[in-house]
C-alpha positions in Angstrom: -15.8 -11.8 -8.0 -13.5 -9.9 -10.4 -10.2 -9.0 -9.0 -11.0 -5.2 -9.7 -14.2 -5.2 -7.8 -12.6 -7.1 -4.8 -9.8 -4.4 -4.4 -12.5 -1.6 -4.5 -14.4 -3.3 -1.9 -11.1 -3.8 0.4 -10.5 0.0 -0.2 -13.9 1.0 0.6 -14.0 -0.9 3.7 -10.6 0.4 4.8 -11.7 3.8 4.5 -15.3 3.6 5.8 -14.4 1.7 9.2 -12.5 3.5 11.6 -8.7 2.8 11.4 -7.9 2.6 14.9 -4.9 0.9 16.5 -4.9 -3.0 17.1 -6.4 -4.2 20.3 -3.5 -5.5 23.0 -2.7 -9.0 22.8 -1.0 -11.6 20.5 -0.5 -10.8 17.0 -1.6 -13.5 14.5 1.1 -15.1 12.4 -0.8 -13.8 9.4 -1.0 -10.4 10.5 2.6 -10.1 11.2 3.5 -11.7 7.8 1.1 -9.0 6.2 2.8 -6.4 8.0 6.1 -7.5 7.1 5.4 -7.1 3.5 4.7 -3.4 4.0 7.5 -2.9 6.1 9.7 -4.7 3.5 8.5 -2.4 0.6 9.2 0.6 2.5 12.6 -0.3 3.5 13.4 -1.5 0.0 12.3 1.8 -1.1 14.4 3.6 1.3 17.5 1.2 0.3 16.9 2.0 -3.4 16.6 -1.9 -4.1 14.5 -2.5 -7.0 14.8 -6.5 -6.6 13.4 -6.1 -3.0 10.6 -3.9 -4.0 9.8 -6.4 -7.0 10.0 -9.3 -4.6 6.9 -8.1 -2.6 4.9 -7.1 -5.4 1.8 -9.4 -6.6 1.0 -9.9 -10.3 -0.8 -6.6 -10.7 -0.4 -3.2 -8.5 -3.3 -0.7 -8.2 -2.9 3.0 -6.8 -5.6 5.1 -5.6 -5.5 8.7 -4.3 -7.8 10.4 -2.0 -7.4 13.9 -3.4 -7.1 15.2 0.2 -10.3 13.5 1.0 -12.1 10.5 2.8 -14.9 11.2 0.7 -15.1 8.4 -2.2 -16.6 10.8 -4.4 -13.2 13.1 -4.6 -11.1 9.9 -5.0 -8.9 9.2 -8.1 -7.2 6.3 -9.8 -3.5 7.0 -10.1 -2.5 3.7 -12.0 -2.9 -0.2 -12.7 0.2 -2.0 -13.5 0.4 -5.8 -14.5 2.6 -7.7 -17.0 5.7 -6.1 -18.5 4.5 -2.7 -17.0 4.8 -3.9 -13.5 8.2 -5.8 -14.2 9.7 -2.4 -15.3 8.0 0.0 -12.7 10.4 -0.2 -9.9 12.9 0.8 -12.3 11.3 3.9 -13.1 9.8 4.6 -9.5 12.4 3.6 -7.1 15.3 5.7 -8.5 13.0 8.1 -10.4 11.7 9.5 -6.7 14.6 8.9 -4.6 15.7 9.5 -1.9 12.8 7.7 -0.2 12.6 8.4 3.6 9.6 7.2 5.4 8.3 6.2 8.9 5.4 4.3 9.5 3.1 3.3 12.3 0.8 0.4 11.7 -2.8 1.4 12.6 -4.8 -1.6 11.8 -4.7 -5.0 10.2 -7.6 -6.7 8.7 -7.3 -10.3 7.3 -9.9 -12.2 5.4 -8.9 -15.3 4.0 -6.2 -14.4 1.3 -6.9 -10.7 1.5 -5.1 -8.4 3.8 -5.5 -4.5 4.5 -3.0 -2.9 6.3 -3.6 0.8 7.4 -0.7 3.0 8.6 0.1 6.3 9.5 3.2 7.9 7.6 5.7 10.6 7.9 8.4 10.9 5.2 9.5 12.3 1.9 10.9 11.6 -1.6 11.8 13.7 -4.7 8.2 15.0 -5.5 6.6 15.3 -1.8 7.1 15.1 1.5 4.0 14.0 4.3 3.3 13.9 7.8 0.8 11.8 9.5 -0.5 10.5 6.2 -2.8 7.5 6.4 -2.1 4.9 3.8 -4.1 1.9 3.2 -2.1 -1.2 1.7 -4.0 -3.8 -0.1 -2.2 -7.3 -0.1 -3.1 -10.9 -1.4 -1.9 -14.3 -0.6 -0.3 -16.1 -3.6 1.2 -19.2 -2.9 1.3 -18.9 0.5 3.0 -15.6 0.5 1.3 -12.1 1.1 2.0 -9.6 -1.8 1.1 -6.1 -2.4 -1.3 -5.8 -4.9 -2.5 -2.2 -4.1 -2.6 0.8 -2.0 -4.6 4.0 -1.5 -2.9 7.4 -0.2 -5.6 9.7 0.9 -3.6 12.9 1.2 -2.3 13.2 -2.6 -3.9 13.9 -6.0 -2.8 13.4 -9.5 -1.0 16.1 -11.2 -3.2 18.4 -13.3 
């Protein structure tokens, strides 16, 4: 299955299935490792650390917007980055949108093979906007034994007109 189609399937699964809190019990090491990447990404943004942001990114990154809707007919593609574009993106985004402030609460983790979905509820702000209780779906892929951020879906934003 092409990577783009696989990411789309993961994203649809995240929205169509209820994002309920994980059930009580032991958290698998894989789940904890995937969540740690999402937390590190957010910690790195708050710290303004370009190198830490780069360290959690996969070989490509795609971002979708929900345009304030859970209905896929309203969604928008925001960006897709790979290669040199991805390598230089943290230099533009991290300081360009600073200061970053964000608190997140993990609502759901779903793993299948080398793919992970981490759904969070987030409250924060940056230079361009602020949010409260926003649902964010992070897509991760395991490459070389390490989880890497390969995409995310922000339901409560839309592209500038």
